[in-house]
N, CA and C atoms of all chains as a GROMACS GRO file, in nm:
protein
  633
    1UNK      N    1   7.581  11.311  11.472
    1UNK     CA    2   7.674  11.381  11.382
    1UNK      C    3   7.809  11.404  11.452
    2UNK      N    4   7.799  11.449  11.581
    2UNK     CA    5   7.922  11.472  11.659
    2UNK      C    6   7.998  11.341  11.677
    3UNK      N    7   7.924  11.234  11.703
    3UNK     CA    8   7.987  11.102  11.722
    3UNK      C    9   8.062  11.059  11.596
    4UNK      N   10   7.999  11.090  11.484
    4UNK     CA   11   8.061  11.054  11.355
    4UNK      C   12   8.192  11.129  11.337
    5UNK      N   13   8.190  11.259  11.375
    5UNK     CA   14   8.311  11.342  11.362
    5UNK      C   15   8.422  11.288  11.453
    6UNK      N   16   8.382  11.252  11.575
    6UNK     CA   17   8.481  11.196  11.670
    6UNK      C   18   8.540  11.067  11.614
    7UNK      N   19   8.452  10.984  11.562
    7UNK     CA   20   8.497  10.856  11.506
    7UNK      C   21   8.593  10.879  11.390
    8UNK      N   22   8.560  10.974  11.304
    8UNK     CA   23   8.646  11.006  11.190
    8UNK      C   24   8.781  11.059  11.234
    9UNK      N   25   8.778  11.144  11.340
    9UNK     CA   26   8.904  11.199  11.394
    9UNK      C   27   8.992  11.087  11.448
   10UNK      N   28   8.930  10.995  11.524
   10UNK     CA   29   9.005  10.882  11.580
   10UNK      C   30   9.066  10.798  11.467
   11UNK      N   31   8.985  10.775  11.364
   11UNK     CA   32   9.031  10.697  11.249
   11UNK      C   33   9.149  10.765  11.179
   12UNK      N   34   9.140  10.897  11.165
   12UNK     CA   35   9.247  10.973  11.098
   12UNK      C   36   9.376  10.967  11.179
   13UNK      N   37   9.364  10.982  11.312
   13UNK     CA   38   9.482  10.976  11.399
   13UNK      C   39   9.544  10.836  11.393
   14UNK      N   40   9.459  10.733  11.395
   14UNK     CA   41   9.508  10.595  11.389
   14UNK      C   42   9.580  10.569  11.256
   15UNK      N   43   9.520  10.621  11.147
   15UNK     CA   44   9.580  10.602  11.014
   15UNK      C   45   9.717  10.670  11.007
   16UNK      N   46   9.727  10.791  11.064
   16UNK     CA   47   9.855  10.862  11.064
   16UNK      C   48   9.959  10.786  11.146
   17UNK      N   49   9.915  10.731  11.258
   17UNK     CA   50  10.006  10.658  11.346
   17UNK      C   51  10.059  10.532  11.279
   18UNK      N   52   9.968  10.457  11.219
   18UNK     CA   53  10.011  10.331  11.155
   18UNK      C   54  10.096  10.358  11.031
   19UNK      N   55  10.069  10.470  10.964
   19UNK     CA   56  10.146  10.501  10.843
   19UNK      C   57  10.292  10.532  10.877
   20UNK      N   58  10.315  10.588  10.994
   20UNK     CA   59  10.452  10.623  11.031
   20UNK      C   60  10.525  10.506  11.097
   21UNK      N   61  10.450  10.403  11.136
   21UNK     CA   62  10.513  10.288  11.201
   21UNK      C   63  10.561  10.187  11.097
   22UNK      N   64  10.683  10.130  11.118
   22UNK     CA   65  10.733  10.025  11.030
   22UNK      C   66  10.717   9.892  11.100
   23UNK      N   67  10.706   9.787  11.021
   23UNK     CA   68  10.697   9.654  11.081
   23UNK      C   69  10.834   9.619  11.142
   24UNK      N   70  10.838   9.526  11.239
   24UNK     CA   71  10.967   9.488  11.297
   24UNK      C   72  11.066   9.437  11.193
   25UNK      N   73  11.013   9.367  11.092
   25UNK     CA   74  11.102   9.314  10.987
   25UNK      C   75  11.166   9.428  10.908
   26UNK      N   76  11.084   9.530  10.878
   26UNK     CA   77  11.136   9.646  10.804
   26UNK      C   78  11.238   9.722  10.888
   27UNK      N   79  11.212   9.729  11.018
   27UNK     CA   80  11.307   9.794  11.109
   27UNK      C   81  11.442   9.722  11.107
   28UNK      N   82  11.435   9.590  11.119
   28UNK     CA   83  11.558   9.509  11.121
   28UNK      C   84  11.635   9.527  10.992
   29UNK      N   85  11.563   9.532  10.880
   29UNK     CA   86  11.625   9.549  10.748
   29UNK      C   87  11.695   9.685  10.738
   30UNK      N   88  11.625   9.790  10.787
   30UNK     CA   89  11.683   9.925  10.783
   30UNK      C   90  11.808   9.935  10.869
   31UNK      N   91  11.802   9.872  10.987
   31UNK     CA   92  11.918   9.876  11.076
   31UNK      C   93  12.037   9.802  11.013
   32UNK      N   94  12.006   9.689  10.951
   32UNK     CA   95  12.109   9.609  10.884
   32UNK      C   96  12.173   9.691  10.772
   33UNK      N   97  12.087   9.755  10.693
   33UNK     CA   98  12.135   9.835  10.581
   33UNK      C   99  12.223   9.951  10.629
   34UNK      N  100  12.183  10.012  10.739
   34UNK     CA  101  12.260  10.124  10.795
   34UNK      C  102  12.400  10.078  10.836
   35UNK      N  103  12.408   9.958  10.891
   35UNK     CA  104  12.539   9.906  10.934
   35UNK      C  105  12.629   9.877  10.812
   36UNK      N  106  12.570   9.821  10.706
   36UNK     CA  107  12.647   9.796  10.583
   36UNK      C  108  12.699   9.929  10.527
   37UNK      N  109  12.610  10.028  10.529
   37UNK     CA  110  12.642  10.159  10.474
   37UNK      C  111  12.759  10.222  10.551
   38UNK      N  112  12.756  10.208  10.680
   38UNK     CA  113  12.857  10.267  10.767
   38UNK      C  114  12.996  10.204  10.742
   39UNK      N  115  12.997  10.073  10.717
   39UNK     CA  116  13.124  10.002  10.698
   39UNK      C  117  13.182  10.019  10.558
   40UNK      N  118  13.097  10.055  10.461
   40UNK     CA  119  13.138  10.055  10.320
   40UNK      C  120  13.266  10.134  10.290
   41UNK      N  121  13.280  10.260  10.337
   41UNK     CA  122  13.402  10.334  10.301
   41UNK      C  123  13.530  10.264  10.347
   42UNK      N  124  13.528  10.213  10.469
   42UNK     CA  125  13.648  10.146  10.524
   42UNK      C  126  13.675  10.014  10.449
   43UNK      N  127  13.569   9.939  10.422
   43UNK     CA  128  13.588   9.813  10.349
   43UNK      C  129  13.639   9.838  10.207
   44UNK      N  130  13.587   9.944  10.144
   44UNK     CA  131  13.632   9.977  10.008
   44UNK      C  132  13.781  10.014  10.008
   45UNK      N  133  13.824  10.085  10.113
   45UNK     CA  134  13.967  10.120  10.123
   45UNK      C  135  14.051   9.992  10.130
   46UNK      N  136  14.006   9.898  10.212
   46UNK     CA  137  14.080   9.771  10.227
   46UNK      C  138  14.077   9.690  10.097
   47UNK      N  139  13.966   9.700  10.025
   47UNK     CA  140  13.956   9.629   9.895
   47UNK      C  141  14.056   9.689   9.796
   48UNK      N  142  14.057   9.822   9.788
   48UNK     CA  143  14.147   9.890   9.693
   48UNK      C  144  14.293   9.864   9.728
   49UNK      N  145  14.320   9.845   9.857
   49UNK     CA  146  14.458   9.819   9.901
   49UNK      C  147  14.496   9.672   9.881
   50UNK      N  148  14.400   9.589   9.843
   50UNK     CA  149  14.426   9.446   9.823
   50UNK      C  150  14.438   9.369   9.953
   51UNK      N  151  14.393   9.430  10.060
   51UNK     CA  152  14.401   9.363  10.191
   51UNK      C  153  14.291   9.258  10.205
   52UNK      N  154  14.174   9.292  10.157
   52UNK     CA  155  14.062   9.197  10.163
   52UNK      C  156  14.004   9.176  10.023
   53UNK      N  157  13.929   9.069  10.010
   53UNK     CA  158  13.865   9.040   9.883
   53UNK      C  159  13.733   8.969   9.905
   54UNK      N  160  13.668   8.939   9.795
   54UNK     CA  161  13.537   8.874   9.800
   54UNK      C  162  13.552   8.727   9.760
   55UNK      N  163  13.483   8.639   9.832
   55UNK     CA  164  13.492   8.497   9.799
   55UNK      C  165  13.376   8.457   9.707
   56UNK      N  166  13.394   8.344   9.638
   56UNK     CA  167  13.294   8.294   9.542
   56UNK      C  168  13.162   8.261   9.610
   57UNK      N  169  13.167   8.239   9.743
   57UNK     CA  170  13.043   8.201   9.811
   57UNK      C  171  12.985   8.313   9.898
   58UNK      N  172  13.027   8.437   9.867
   58UNK     CA  173  12.956   8.552   9.923
   58UNK      C  174  13.008   8.611  10.053
   59UNK      N  175  13.135   8.587  10.084
   59UNK     CA  176  13.190   8.642  10.208
   59UNK      C  177  13.308   8.732  10.179
   60UNK      N  178  13.347   8.809  10.280
   60UNK     CA  179  13.465   8.893  10.266
   60UNK      C  180  13.575   8.829  10.350
   61UNK      N  181  13.698   8.828  10.295
   61UNK     CA  182  13.810   8.758  10.361
   61UNK      C  183  13.940   8.833  10.339
   62UNK      N  184  14.036   8.809  10.426
   62UNK     CA  185  14.170   8.865  10.403
   62UNK      C  186  14.231   8.795  10.282
   63UNK      N  187  14.312   8.868  10.207
   63UNK     CA  188  14.373   8.807  10.087
   63UNK      C  189  14.505   8.739  10.121
   64UNK      N  190  14.601   8.816  10.174
   64UNK     CA  191  14.731   8.755  10.205
   64UNK      C  192  14.774   8.783  10.348
   65UNK      N  193  14.810   8.908  10.370
   65UNK     CA  194  14.864   8.944  10.502
   65UNK      C  195  14.755   8.937  10.610
   66UNK      N  196  14.800   8.910  10.732
   66UNK     CA  197  14.705   8.908  10.843
   66UNK      C  198  14.647   9.046  10.866
   67UNK      N  199  14.526   9.047  10.915
   67UNK     CA  200  14.459   9.174  10.939
   67UNK      C  201  14.492   9.224  11.080
   68UNK      N  202  14.482   9.355  11.095
   68UNK     CA  203  14.496   9.410  11.230
   68UNK      C  204  14.369   9.373  11.306
   69UNK      N  205  14.375   9.396  11.436
   69UNK     CA  206  14.258   9.360  11.518
   69UNK      C  207  14.132   9.436  11.473
   70UNK      N  208  14.151   9.563  11.442
   70UNK     CA  209  14.039   9.649  11.400
   70UNK      C  210  13.984   9.602  11.265
   71UNK      N  211  14.077   9.567  11.175
   71UNK     CA  212  14.033   9.520  11.042
   71UNK      C  213  13.957   9.388  11.052
   72UNK      N  214  14.009   9.300  11.139
   72UNK     CA  215  13.944   9.170  11.157
   72UNK      C  216  13.803   9.188  11.214
   73UNK      N  217  13.791   9.284  11.307
   73UNK     CA  218  13.660   9.313  11.368
   73UNK      C  219  13.561   9.360  11.260
   74UNK      N  220  13.614   9.445  11.171
   74UNK     CA  221  13.532   9.499  11.063
   74UNK      C  222  13.483   9.387  10.970
   75UNK      N  223  13.576   9.300  10.935
   75UNK     CA  224  13.544   9.187  10.846
   75UNK      C  225  13.443   9.093  10.914
   76UNK      N  226  13.466   9.066  11.042
   76UNK     CA  227  13.374   8.978  11.115
   76UNK      C  228  13.233   9.037  11.123
   77UNK      N  229  13.228   9.169  11.147
   77UNK     CA  230  13.098   9.236  11.156
   77UNK      C  231  13.027   9.231  11.021
   78UNK      N  232  13.104   9.252  10.914
   78UNK     CA  233  13.047   9.249  10.779
   78UNK      C  234  12.989   9.110  10.749
   79UNK      N  235  13.067   9.007  10.780
   79UNK     CA  236  13.021   8.871  10.752
   79UNK      C  237  12.902   8.831  10.839
   80UNK      N  238  12.901   8.877  10.963
   80UNK     CA  239  12.787   8.846  11.051
   80UNK      C  240  12.659   8.910  10.996
   81UNK      N  241  12.671   9.034  10.948
   81UNK     CA  242  12.553   9.100  10.890
   81UNK      C  243  12.513   9.039  10.756
   82UNK      N  244  12.612   8.995  10.680
   82UNK     CA  245  12.579   8.928  10.554
   82UNK      C  246  12.502   8.798  10.583
   83UNK      N  247  12.547   8.726  10.687
   83UNK     CA  248  12.480   8.601  10.723
   83UNK      C  249  12.332   8.629  10.752
   84UNK      N  250  12.309   8.737  10.826
   84UNK     CA  251  12.173   8.775  10.863
   84UNK      C  252  12.092   8.815  10.738
   85UNK      N  253  12.157   8.891  10.651
   85UNK     CA  254  12.089   8.934  10.528
   85UNK      C  255  12.055   8.814  10.439
   86UNK      N  256  12.150   8.724  10.423
   86UNK     CA  257  12.126   8.606  10.339
   86UNK      C  258  12.011   8.523  10.394
   87UNK      N  259  12.006   8.511  10.526
   87UNK     CA  260  11.898   8.434  10.590
   87UNK      C  261  11.763   8.503  10.565
   88UNK      N  262  11.765   8.636  10.580
   88UNK     CA  263  11.642   8.715  10.565
   88UNK      C  264  11.587   8.706  10.422
   89UNK      N  265  11.677   8.724  10.324
   89UNK     CA  266  11.634   8.722  10.184
   89UNK      C  267  11.594   8.581  10.141
   90UNK      N  268  11.664   8.481  10.194
   90UNK     CA  269  11.631   8.342  10.161
   90UNK      C  270  11.490   8.309  10.210
   91UNK      N  271  11.460   8.357  10.327
   91UNK     CA  272  11.326   8.332  10.384
   91UNK      C  273  11.219   8.402  10.299
   92UNK      N  274  11.248   8.524  10.258
   92UNK     CA  275  11.152   8.601  10.178
   92UNK      C  276  11.132   8.540  10.040
   93UNK      N  277  11.238   8.484   9.982
   93UNK     CA  278  11.231   8.433   9.844
   93UNK      C  279  11.220   8.281   9.839
   94UNK      N  280  11.199   8.220   9.952
   94UNK     CA  281  11.180   8.074   9.961
   94UNK      C  282  11.296   7.998   9.895
   95UNK      N  283  11.416   8.037   9.933
   95UNK     CA  284  11.533   7.966   9.884
   95UNK      C  285  11.630   7.947  10.000
   96UNK      N  286  11.754   7.913   9.971
   96UNK     CA  287  11.850   7.888  10.079
   96UNK      C  288  11.945   8.007  10.094
   97UNK      N  289  11.999   8.028  10.213
   97UNK     CA  290  12.098   8.136  10.231
   97UNK      C  291  12.219   8.119  10.140
   98UNK      N  292  12.253   7.994  10.107
   98UNK     CA  293  12.369   7.968  10.020
   98UNK      C  294  12.345   8.024   9.879
   99UNK      N  295  12.222   8.007   9.830
   99UNK     CA  296  12.188   8.061   9.697
   99UNK      C  297  12.200   8.212   9.699
  100UNK      N  298  12.145   8.276   9.801
  100UNK     CA  299  12.150   8.422   9.812
  100UNK      C  300  12.297   8.468   9.820
  101UNK      N  301  12.376   8.394   9.899
  101UNK     CA  302  12.517   8.430   9.917
  101UNK      C  303  12.591   8.423   9.784
  102UNK      N  304  12.563   8.319   9.704
  102UNK     CA  305  12.634   8.305   9.575
  102UNK      C  306  12.588   8.410   9.475
  103UNK      N  307  12.461   8.446   9.481
  103UNK     CA  308  12.413   8.554   9.393
  103UNK      C  309  12.480   8.685   9.432
  104UNK      N  310  12.501   8.705   9.561
  104UNK     CA  311  12.568   8.826   9.607
  104UNK      C  312  12.715   8.826   9.564
  105UNK      N  313  12.776   8.708   9.563
  105UNK     CA  314  12.914   8.698   9.518
  105UNK      C  315  12.924   8.741   9.371
  106UNK      N  316  12.827   8.697   9.290
  106UNK     CA  317  12.823   8.735   9.148
  106UNK      C  318  12.807   8.887   9.134
  107UNK      N  319  12.719   8.942   9.216
  107UNK     CA  320  12.693   9.087   9.212
  107UNK      C  321  12.820   9.163   9.251
  108UNK      N  322  12.889   9.114   9.354
  108UNK     CA  323  13.012   9.180   9.398
  108UNK      C  324  13.119   9.176   9.290
  109UNK      N  325  13.124   9.065   9.217
  109UNK     CA  326  13.222   9.055   9.109
  109UNK      C  327  13.189   9.154   8.998
  110UNK      N  328  13.062   9.160   8.961
  110UNK     CA  329  13.020   9.253   8.854
  110UNK      C  330  13.053   9.398   8.892
  111UNK      N  331  13.029   9.430   9.018
  111UNK     CA  332  13.050   9.569   9.064
  111UNK      C  333  13.195   9.596   9.104
  112UNK      N  334  13.277   9.494   9.103
  112UNK     CA  335  13.416   9.509   9.145
  112UNK      C  336  13.497   9.593   9.047
  113UNK      N  337  13.602   9.652   9.098
  113UNK     CA  338  13.689   9.734   9.014
  113UNK      C  339  13.808   9.652   8.967
  114UNK      N  340  13.872   9.700   8.863
  114UNK     CA  341  13.995   9.638   8.814
  114UNK      C  342  14.097   9.636   8.928
  115UNK      N  343  14.154   9.520   8.953
  115UNK     CA  344  14.254   9.509   9.059
  115UNK      C  345  14.198   9.453   9.190
  116UNK      N  346  14.066   9.451   9.204
  116UNK     CA  347  14.007   9.392   9.325
  116UNK      C  348  14.033   9.242   9.326
  117UNK      N  349  14.037   9.186   9.447
  117UNK     CA  350  14.068   9.043   9.461
  117UNK      C  351  13.942   8.960   9.480
  118UNK      N  352  13.942   8.843   9.413
  118UNK     CA  353  13.828   8.752   9.424
  118UNK      C  354  13.880   8.609   9.444
  119UNK      N  355  13.822   8.543   9.543
  119UNK     CA  356  13.862   8.404   9.570
  119UNK      C  357  13.771   8.310   9.492
  120UNK      N  358  13.831   8.231   9.406
  120UNK     CA  359  13.754   8.139   9.322
  120UNK      C  360  13.722   8.010   9.398
  121UNK      N  361  13.639   7.928   9.336
  121UNK     CA  362  13.596   7.805   9.401
  121UNK      C  363  13.713   7.710   9.430
  122UNK      N  364  13.818   7.722   9.349
  122UNK     CA  365  13.935   7.634   9.371
  122UNK      C  366  14.024   7.684   9.484
  123UNK      N  367  13.984   7.793   9.548
  123UNK     CA  368  14.059   7.847   9.663
  123UNK      C  369  14.166   7.948   9.625
  124UNK      N  370  14.185   7.969   9.493
  124UNK     CA  371  14.286   8.064   9.446
  124UNK      C  372  14.231   8.206   9.444
  125UNK      N  373  14.315   8.299   9.485
  125UNK     CA  374  14.278   8.441   9.476
  125UNK      C  375  14.320   8.493   9.340
  126UNK      N  376  14.230   8.564   9.273
  126UNK     CA  377  14.264   8.624   9.144
  126UNK      C  378  14.219   8.769   9.143
  127UNK      N  379  14.299   8.850   9.073
  127UNK     CA  380  14.265   8.992   9.062
  127UNK      C  381  14.178   9.014   8.939
  128UNK      N  382  14.080   9.098   8.954
  128UNK     CA  383  13.995   9.129   8.839
  128UNK      C  384  14.076   9.209   8.738
  129UNK      N  385  14.070   9.166   8.612
  129UNK     CA  386  14.158   9.227   8.512
  129UNK      C  387  14.093   9.339   8.433
  130UNK      N  388  13.961   9.343   8.426
  130UNK     CA  389  13.898   9.451   8.350
  130UNK      C  390  13.770   9.497   8.416
  131UNK      N  391  10.402   1.445   4.431
  131UNK     CA  392  10.516   1.536   4.418
  131UNK      C  393  10.470   1.682   4.424
  132UNK      N  394  10.361   1.708   4.345
  132UNK     CA  395  10.305   1.845   4.341
  132UNK      C  396  10.249   1.883   4.475
  133UNK      N  397  10.186   1.783   4.537
  133UNK     CA  398  10.126   1.807   4.669
  133UNK      C  399  10.233   1.843   4.770
  134UNK      N  400  10.345   1.769   4.761
  134UNK     CA  401  10.457   1.792   4.851
  134UNK      C  402  10.516   1.932   4.830
  135UNK      N  403  10.525   1.971   4.703
  135UNK     CA  404  10.580   2.101   4.664
  135UNK      C  405  10.493   2.216   4.714
  136UNK      N  406  10.362   2.198   4.698
  136UNK     CA  407  10.272   2.307   4.741
  136UNK      C  408  10.272   2.319   4.893
  137UNK      N  409  10.291   2.203   4.961
  137UNK     CA  410  10.297   2.204   5.108
  137UNK      C  411  10.422   2.280   5.156
  138UNK      N  412  10.535   2.251   5.085
  138UNK     CA  413  10.662   2.320   5.118
  138UNK      C  414  10.651   2.469   5.092
  139UNK      N  415  10.583   2.501   4.978
  139UNK     CA  416  10.567   2.643   4.944
  139UNK      C  417  10.481   2.715   5.048
  140UNK      N  418  10.377   2.642   5.098
  140UNK     CA  419  10.291   2.700   5.202
  140UNK      C  420  10.369   2.726   5.329
  141UNK      N  421  10.455   2.629   5.364
  141UNK     CA  422  10.536   2.643   5.486
  141UNK      C  423  10.633   2.761   5.473
  142UNK      N  424  10.687   2.772   5.348
  142UNK     CA  425  10.783   2.880   5.321
  142UNK      C  426  10.716   3.016   5.338
  143UNK      N  427  10.591   3.022   5.284
  143UNK     CA  428  10.516   3.148   5.292
  143UNK      C  429  10.485   3.181   5.439
  144UNK      N  430  10.448   3.076   5.511
  144UNK     CA  431  10.415   3.095   5.653
  144UNK      C  432  10.537   3.143   5.732
  145UNK      N  433  10.651   3.080   5.698
  145UNK     CA  434  10.777   3.117   5.764
  145UNK      C  435  10.814   3.261   5.733
  146UNK      N  436  10.798   3.296   5.604
  146UNK     CA  437  10.832   3.432   5.562
  146UNK      C  438  10.745   3.534   5.634
  147UNK      N  439  10.615   3.498   5.645
  147UNK     CA  440  10.520   3.588   5.713
  147UNK      C  441  10.559   3.604   5.859
  148UNK      N  442  10.599   3.490   5.920
  148UNK     CA  443  10.638   3.496   6.062
  148UNK      C  444  10.762   3.582   6.080
  149UNK      N  445  10.861   3.563   5.992
  149UNK     CA  446  10.986   3.641   6.000
  149UNK      C  447  10.956   3.789   5.982
  150UNK      N  448  10.867   3.818   5.883
  150UNK     CA  449  10.831   3.957   5.854
  150UNK      C  450  10.762   4.021   5.975
  151UNK      N  451  10.670   3.945   6.033
  151UNK     CA  452  10.596   3.997   6.149
  151UNK      C  453  10.691   4.024   6.266
  152UNK      N  454  10.778   3.924   6.290
  152UNK     CA  455  10.874   3.940   6.402
  152UNK      C  456  10.971   4.054   6.375
  153UNK      N  457  11.012   4.062   6.246
  153UNK     CA  458  11.107   4.167   6.208
  153UNK      C  459  11.051   4.305   6.229
  154UNK      N  460  10.930   4.325   6.180
  154UNK     CA  461  10.865   4.456   6.195
  154UNK      C  462  10.844   4.488   6.343
  155UNK      N  463  10.801   4.382   6.414
  155UNK     CA  464  10.776   4.400   6.559
  155UNK      C  465  10.902   4.438   6.633
  156UNK      N  466  11.014   4.375   6.595
  156UNK     CA  467  11.139   4.403   6.667
  156UNK      C  468  11.198   4.536   6.627
  157UNK      N  469  11.158   4.590   6.511
  157UNK     CA  470  11.210   4.720   6.468
  157UNK      C  471  11.140   4.836   6.537
  158UNK      N  472  11.028   4.808   6.596
  158UNK     CA  473  10.952   4.915   6.660
  158UNK      C  474  11.030   4.963   6.783
  159UNK      N  475  11.054   5.092   6.789
  159UNK     CA  476  11.127   5.144   6.905
  159UNK      C  477  11.044   5.250   6.977
  160UNK      N  478  11.068   5.257   7.102
  160UNK     CA  479  10.993   5.356   7.181
  160UNK      C  480  11.094   5.439   7.259
  161UNK      N  481  11.085   5.568   7.247
  161UNK     CA  482  11.176   5.658   7.319
  161UNK      C  483  11.097   5.743   7.417
  162UNK      N  484  11.121   5.717   7.541
  162UNK     CA  485  11.056   5.800   7.643
  162UNK      C  486  11.155   5.906   7.690
  163UNK      N  487  11.127   6.027   7.655
  163UNK     CA  488  11.216   6.136   7.697
  163UNK      C  489  11.141   6.222   7.798
  164UNK      N  490  11.187   6.215   7.918
  164UNK     CA  491  11.124   6.297   8.021
  164UNK      C  492  11.206   6.424   8.042
  165UNK      N  493  11.155   6.534   7.996
  165UNK     CA  494  11.225   6.661   8.014
  165UNK      C  495  11.152   6.740   8.123
  166UNK      N  496  11.224   6.764   8.230
  166UNK     CA  497  11.162   6.837   8.340
  166UNK      C  498  11.203   6.983   8.331
  167UNK      N  499  11.118   7.063   8.273
  167UNK     CA  500  11.151   7.204   8.245
  167UNK      C  501  11.122   7.294   8.364
  168UNK      N  502  11.019   7.261   8.436
  168UNK     CA  503  10.973   7.352   8.543
  168UNK      C  504  11.082   7.394   8.642
  169UNK      N  505  11.163   7.300   8.696
  169UNK     CA  506  11.263   7.344   8.795
  169UNK      C  507  11.364   7.443   8.740
  170UNK      N  508  11.397   7.433   8.609
  170UNK     CA  509  11.492   7.528   8.550
  170UNK      C  510  11.434   7.669   8.557
  171UNK      N  511  11.307   7.680   8.517
  171UNK     CA  512  11.242   7.811   8.521
  171UNK      C  513  11.232   7.863   8.664
  172UNK      N  514  11.202   7.769   8.754
  172UNK     CA  515  11.188   7.809   8.894
  172UNK      C  516  11.320   7.862   8.949
  173UNK      N  517  11.432   7.794   8.911
  173UNK     CA  518  11.564   7.838   8.958
  173UNK      C  519  11.596   7.975   8.904
  174UNK      N  520  11.570   7.995   8.771
  174UNK     CA  521  11.595   8.126   8.710
  174UNK      C  522  11.514   8.233   8.778
  175UNK      N  523  11.388   8.199   8.804
  175UNK     CA  524  11.296   8.294   8.866
  175UNK      C  525  11.348   8.334   9.004
  176UNK      N  526  11.393   8.236   9.082
  176UNK     CA  527  11.446   8.264   9.216
  176UNK      C  528  11.570   8.352   9.205
  177UNK      N  529  11.659   8.317   9.112
  177UNK     CA  530  11.782   8.397   9.095
  177UNK      C  531  11.751   8.541   9.060
  178UNK      N  532  11.654   8.558   8.970
  178UNK     CA  533  11.617   8.695   8.929
  178UNK      C  534  11.561   8.772   9.047
  179UNK      N  535  11.476   8.706   9.124
  179UNK     CA  536  11.414   8.774   9.239
  179UNK      C  537  11.518   8.806   9.346
  180UNK      N  538  11.611   8.713   9.369
  180UNK     CA  539  11.717   8.736   9.468
  180UNK      C  540  11.808   8.851   9.422
  181UNK      N  541  11.843   8.850   9.292
  181UNK     CA  542  11.928   8.958   9.238
  181UNK      C  543  11.861   9.093   9.257
  182UNK      N  544  11.731   9.095   9.231
  182UNK     CA  545  11.657   9.222   9.245
  182UNK      C  546  11.658   9.269   9.390
  183UNK      N  547  11.638   9.176   9.480
  183UNK     CA  548  11.638   9.210   9.624
  183UNK      C  549  11.775   9.264   9.665
  184UNK      N  550  11.881   9.196   9.618
  184UNK     CA  551  12.017   9.238   9.653
  184UNK      C  552  12.049   9.376   9.595
  185UNK      N  553  12.009   9.397   9.469
  185UNK     CA  554  12.034   9.528   9.405
  185UNK      C  555  11.961   9.639   9.481
  186UNK      N  556  11.839   9.607   9.522
  186UNK     CA  557  11.760   9.705   9.598
  186UNK      C  558  11.827   9.735   9.732
  187UNK      N  559  11.866   9.630   9.800
  187UNK     CA  560  11.924   9.646   9.934
  187UNK      C  561  12.056   9.723   9.928
  188UNK      N  562  12.139   9.690   9.827
  188UNK     CA  563  12.272   9.752   9.819
  188UNK      C  564  12.276   9.871   9.722
  189UNK      N  565  12.163   9.931   9.697
  189UNK     CA  566  12.158  10.047   9.606
  189UNK      C  567  12.250  10.159   9.655
  190UNK      N  568  12.265  10.170   9.787
  190UNK     CA  569  12.350  10.275   9.844
  190UNK      C  570  12.496  10.260   9.801
  191UNK      N  571  12.537  10.137   9.768
  191UNK     CA  572  12.676  10.116   9.726
  191UNK      C  573  12.705  10.192   9.596
  192UNK      N  574  12.610  10.182   9.501
  192UNK     CA  575  12.629  10.253   9.374
  192UNK      C  576  12.633  10.403   9.396
  193UNK      N  577  12.542  10.450   9.482
  193UNK     CA  578  12.539  10.594   9.511
  193UNK      C  579  12.673  10.638   9.570
  194UNK      N  580  12.725  10.557   9.664
  194UNK     CA  581  12.852  10.591   9.728
  194UNK      C  582  12.965  10.590   9.627
  195UNK      N  583  12.968  10.486   9.542
  195UNK     CA  584  13.080  10.472   9.448
  195UNK      C  585  13.075  10.576   9.337
  196UNK      N  586  12.954  10.625   9.309
  196UNK     CA  587  12.945  10.731   9.208
  196UNK      C  588  13.009  10.860   9.260
  197UNK      N  589  13.008  10.876   9.392
  197UNK     CA  590  13.073  10.994   9.449
  197UNK      C  591  13.225  10.980   9.448
  198UNK      N  592  13.272  10.855   9.439
  198UNK     CA  593  13.416  10.831   9.425
  198UNK      C  594  13.451  10.843   9.276
  199UNK      N  595  13.578  10.860   9.246
  199UNK     CA  596  13.615  10.888   9.106
  199UNK      C  597  13.608  10.768   9.014
  200UNK      N  598  13.657  10.651   9.060
  200UNK     CA  599  13.672  10.537   8.970
  200UNK      C  600  13.538  10.471   8.939
  201UNK      N  601  13.509  10.452   8.810
  201UNK     CA  602  13.387  10.380   8.773
  201UNK      C  603  13.408  10.230   8.784
  202UNK      N  604  13.297  10.150   8.801
  202UNK     CA  605  13.314  10.004   8.807
  202UNK      C  606  13.375   9.951   8.680
  203UNK      N  607  13.453   9.844   8.694
  203UNK     CA  608  13.523   9.789   8.579
  203UNK      C  609  13.431   9.711   8.487
  204UNK      N  610  13.314   9.672   8.536
  204UNK     CA  611  13.222   9.594   8.455
  204UNK      C  612  13.264   9.449   8.451
  205UNK      N  613  13.226   9.379   8.347
  205UNK     CA  614  13.262   9.238   8.335
  205UNK      C  615  13.145   9.150   8.366
  206UNK      N  616  13.159   9.025   8.331
  206UNK     CA  617  13.048   8.931   8.344
  206UNK      C  618  13.046   8.863   8.479
  207UNK      N  619  12.973   8.753   8.484
  207UNK     CA  620  12.961   8.677   8.608
  207UNK      C  621  13.092   8.606   8.639
  208UNK      N  622  13.117   8.590   8.768
  208UNK     CA  623  13.237   8.519   8.808
  208UNK      C  624  13.216   8.369   8.783
  209UNK      N  625  13.320   8.301   8.736
  209UNK     CA  626  13.308   8.158   8.710
  209UNK      C  627  13.327   8.084   8.839
  210UNK      N  628  13.218   8.039   8.897
  210UNK     CA  629  13.228   7.972   9.026
  210UNK      C  630  13.226   7.821   9.012
  211UNK      N  631  13.193   7.772   8.894
  211UNK     CA  632  13.186   7.626   8.876
  211UNK      C  633  13.323   7.569   8.844
   0.00000   0.00000   0.00000
């Protein structure tokens, strides 16, 4: 009876431990999400200012004027994390990173505000009108 | 004379039958239409699943933007083609 209690206690402790642990993939996803979240306010400011825009194939780019060093770093970090996200989701959904990237471009356009800049497939930048 | 006439008439009938047979045979047409539907559904399915994943992952964007004053402008899909 005592052995059974000990076994049950060990099982309960193990269950609690495993329940609080995340898989490495989930960890990587959470860290990635946290980085996107952290950059969002600054990127949104640059979007509203027309400094950066979204491309048809899922990346963020400068629109006209050159970026400052800090802004360029921010854009590079965003695109590097997007690359990782597109790869991760493509692997999970058995598709290509390019497909995920283009779906994200569509999502960004839908969620974009009036006046935000979008680079079309022909290479032209256009402002969202409504 | 009659024999000759009936022979010609027989040949005529035979010829007409041959023309009719060939005519009907040549009018027969076959249309093979291969419609491959499965990949279209598969593509849609992948797009829907990817969209769902992206919406889930970037849910924090909506929460953040709701705290800002301006609402999204809306609008349809961007024309990428």
